[in-house]
N, C-alpha and C positions, 0 to 999 in steps of 0.2 A: 132460632137455631141458625148458626152460621154455616154457610156453604163451604165446601172444601174444593179448592181449585188446584188442579194438577197441571204443571207446565210440561207440555210434550215437545220433544225434538222433532224437527222436520225430517221426514223420511228422505228427502232429497239430500239433506246434509249428511246423513249416515252413508249414503251410497256413493257420494262424490269422492274424487281424489283430491288430496291436498297437493300443493305445488311441489313439495319435496317428493311425494310419491310419483307424480307425473314426470319429474326430472329423472328419477331412478328408472322408470320404465323406458323413457327415451334413450337413456344411456345404455340400457341392456340391449335394446333394438339396434343401436349403433354398433355395439360390440359384435352382435350376431351378423350384421351385414358385413362388417370388416373381416370376420372369419370366413364368411361364405363367398365373398366376392372373388378372392383369388381362385377358389375352386371352380367357380362359374367361368372365369376367364380361361383357366386351364382346360376346362371341358370344351369351350368354344375353339380354342387353339387346336386341341386334339382333333376336332371335327374338320377344321380348315386344313390341317396337315394331312388328314386322311383323304380329303378331296384332292389335294395337291398330288398325293401319291397315285390316286386314281387317274388323274390327268396324265401323269408320266406313264402309267401302264397303258393308257389308250394310245399315247404316242409310240410306245414300244410295239404295240400291236400293229400300228400303221407301218412302222419301219420293217417289221418282220414280213408283213404281207407284201410290201414293196419289194423286198429282197426275194421273196418267193416268186414274184412275177418277173423281175428283171435280172435276178442273180447278182445284184450288187446294191449297195446303199445309194440313196440320192446324192448328188454332187454337193460339195461344200461351196462351190461358186459356179457362176455361169460366164460364158465368154463375154468379153467386154463389148463386142460389136453389137450385141443384142440385148444387153440388160438381163432380162429373164428372171426366173424364179429359183428358189432354193429348196432345201429339204423340207422346210415347214409347209411349203405349198404342195410338193410332190406327193406327200403321204396323205393328203386330204381325202382322195377317193378310197383310200384303204383304212380310214379312221372315221367313217360315218359322216364325212363332210362333203359328199358328192355334189350337193347343190352349189357350194362355194367353188369347187373345182370346175364345174360346168360353166359358172359365170366367168372364171378366168379364161377358159377356152373360148367362150363367146367374145370376150374382150380381145383376145390375141388374134382372132381371125385366121389369116393365112400363115401366121407365124406362131404355131402352138408351142408351148413349153416343151423342151426336150429333156427327158429324164436323165440323159447322159451329161447334160450341161454343155454340149458342144455347139448347140444352136438353140434358137428359141424365139420367144416373143420379143418384139421391139419395145414392149412395155416393161418397165422395171417393176420389181416387186412392191415398191412404195412410190406412188405417183409423185411427180415433181410439179410444184406450182409453176405456172407459166407455160408448161408443156401440156399437162393434162389437168385441168382445173376441176373436173368432176370426179368425186371419190369413186374409186374402183373397188372390186371385190377384196383387194388386199387391205382395205380399211375396215373390213368386217371384224367385229370383236368376237373372237372364238373362245368360249369358256375353257376348252381343253388346253389352251395356251396361257391361261391366267391362274396364278396362284392366288387363292382368296385372301391370304395374309398380306399381300402387297396391295396397298391402298392408293398407289399412284394411278394417274389417269389411264384408262383402258385404251384410249386412242391417242397415239402420238401425232399430234396435229400442230405443226409449227411452220409459220411462214419464214422465220429467220433461217431455218435449216432447209426449208423447201420440200419437205416430204410428209406424207400422211400415211400412217401405218397403224394397223391393229397390233397392240403390243404383244410381246411374248416374254414370259418369265422362264423360258427354257431354251437352252442353247446346246449345240453339239460340242463334243470334246475334241480339242486340237492336240491333246497330250502336252508335250513340252513346249508347244508354241508353233507359230506359223512357219518357222524355218526348218523344223525337223520332220514334219509329216509322219509322226509316229502315233497320232491319236486315232480315235475311231473314225473321225472325219478328217479330211485333208483340205487345207485352205487353197491349194493350187486350183486354178480354174479348170473345170472339166475333169477334175480328179474324182475317182470313185474308190470305194472300199468294199471288199467282199468279206463274208464271214470267214472264209478260208484264210484271209489275211490277218485275222485276229488269233495269232498263234499262242498267245498267253491264255486263251480260253475266254469264251463269251461271259462266263460268270465272274471273271477277274478283270474286266475292262469296262471303264465308264463310257457310256455312249452319249447320254444327255444329262445335263445338270441344271439346277436352278440358278437364275441370275436376277439381279435387280433391274427394273425397267426404267431406271433414270437415264437422263441424257448423258452420252459419253463425252469424251474429250474432243479437242479441236483437231485431232489427227486420226480420223477413223481408219480402221484396218480390219482384216478378217476377224481378228480376235477382239476387236473393239469397235464394232460398227456403230454408225450414227443411228440412234434410236432402234434398239433391237425389236424388230417386228417379225411376226411369224412368216411373212413372205420373204423377208430378207431386208437388207439395207444397202443402198448404193455406197460404194467406197469413194468414188470421185467421178469427174467428168461432168457432162451435161447432156441434156436431150436424150437421144437414143444411143449415146456412146458411154453409158454408165457401166462401170465395172461393178458387178453385183455379187455380194457375199451373203451367205446365210448367217443367222445368229450363231456365232461360234465363240468359244472361250478356251483358255488354257487351263490345264489341270496338272500342276506341278508345284514344287516347293517355292518357286519364284512368285506364285500368286496363291497364297493360302486361302482356304475357305473363309468367307466373310471379311476379307481384308480389302477395303475400298478406299480409293482416294487418299493413299498414305495413312490409312487407318481411320479415315473420316466415316461418317454415318452412311449406311446404305440408303436410307430414306431420302438423302439429299438428292433432289432432282438433277443436280449438276454433277453427280458423282461420276468419276472417271474409273472405269473398271475393265480389267482384262481377265479376271478369274471368276469363279463361281461363288455364289452366296445367296442368302435368303433373309427374310425377316422372321423366320422360325427361330426361336431361342436356341442358341448353342450350335447351330450347324445348318446343313442344307440337305435336300433330298436329291438322289441321283438314280437315273435309269441305267442299268447295266446292259451290256449287249445281249444277254440272254433273256431280257425282258423283265427281270426282277428289279425291285425298287429298294434302295437302302438309304437310311439317314446316316450321313457321315458327320461326325462331330468336328467342330472347328479346331479341336485339339488333337486331331488325328496325326500320327507320326508322319512327318513330311516325306520320309522315304517310302512309306506305304502309299501315300497319296501319289507320289511319283510313279510307282509301279502300276497303280490302278489307272492312271491316265494314259499309259502307253499300252499299245495293243500287241507289241512284239519284242519286248526287252528281254524276256526269258528269266526275269528275276522271280524269286520266291516272294509271294504276297504276304505281308504281315497281317496281324489281326485288325479288323475294322468293324 
């Protein structure tokens, strides 16, 4: 009697994938990742934008608490004879940054910063190499002044420009520019603004806006300081004779939102900028004088932008 032999297939062969099936699975996974990645990126940007808005709200709280104490806003600049500090430093004790403020006072010694800007510390807001070689409190990196979407260095440290500053992605509004004095802040040394001066209404006036933290041009000025740092940026001079400005920008049709360096990219570290802008897609966030935060599109009507930048023009505000 002959035996019957049955050939069996390997179980491993039945359970394995063929090359075609494996390629199909990989292709499906790739498509799913391609579909999900934009959503993940949008969610991350939404979180960064929310943190940025919270930073502006904290700054707004500091400004309002400062005004409640002194009945005016911090100065846009300090007297040239003493260097001094600007609005970004003066609101520190009113924005949960008392330790940094106390360090500034310790550094200033017998020349404490003057909230009116008429006198103050012989130390400037950003230490100058060759005069003060040890980093001071103004080089502290403060999260409330940094937009998480901006990936440029958090410490502006450069021997060629001679200053060391913790960066700020937020600047005060000069309105139509440094020559008019119609913004929420005034560029003139020792100038101050009160809420009563904002006759257009606090809810209709830009106080602070986003800026890129790249290096500015070769001719620094109040609306275009060298290295925007939260403590301010010297305009010119040397040693203890530095004219000191706060981070300030223009808000008007001549400097539309997100227009940098003749239309060049904001992320360029050599970008020259006088206006507001951000790395958020489509616009930038602004703190209004009433403490509210609004995202203004870069396509906003320039007439509306003009009116929001001025505190006392009396014009009707368009939609924004």
